[in-house]
N, C-alpha and C positions, 0 to 999 in steps of 0.2 A: 504588505499585503496583511489583509487581516485571517487570523489561524482559521475562524469558522469557514471563511470562503474556501481556502486551501484544502481545509478536509472535505468539504461540497467537491472540489474538484478531484482529489484524490478517489473518493468514492467513484464517480464518473469513470475515472480511468482504471480503476480494478474490474468495474462491471465492463468495460470495452474490453480489456487485455485478457480477463479471468474467466474462469468456467465453472458450474455449478459442481460443489465438492459431494462427497457421500450423504452429508448431512442437509443438502440444499443449498448452503451458503456458497457466494460466489467466492473462489480462490483463485490467487495468483503468487507466482514464486517473486521474491525478491530481485532476483535476475531479470527477468522479464520486466518489471517496472522500471529498474534503474537503466537497463539498457534501450528503453523505447524514447526515440527521437521527441515524439509529442510530449511525455512525461519531462525529457531534460529541459525542454523549452517552459514547460509549465511552472515547475518547480526548481525555486532557488535552491532548497535546502530539503530535499525529497526524505532523508533519515529523519530531520526534524518533525516534518509534516506528520510521518508515518508516528513517530511517538506521541506526537499530540493527539494524534488519533487513538493511538492504543489507550492512552492515558482516560480517554473519553470513551471507552468501550465502543468504540465503531467498529475497530478491526482487533484482531489478536495474531499474534505471532508468538513464536518460542524463545527466540533468540533477545538477550537483555540489549546488545547494540547490534545493528546491522551494519557489515561493512562488505564492499562490493569485492566481489571474487568468492570470500571465504564464505559468505552467506548466500550466495546465488539461489540455492534450493530451498531456503526457506519459505514455507508456505504462509502466506499474509492471506487471512481469512477475514472476509465482510460481514459483519454481525449485524449492522444496522443498513436497511437500504435507504 
């Protein structure tokens, strides 16, 4: 799959699962994304897609690397709709 396409799908899933934060941007925790059945079926490598989106400044999150369990409460913020 092409990275741009996967990043587009990621944006859609963040909008579906997230809610507006105090700054108006949609936020979702890594645990919610990671444990969602639909996301599991869409993304072969969710962490890789998140990293690609972060590099393109489409999303932001504080952790350098996201690991299931350890980083379930890390907020992922959608910067671009």
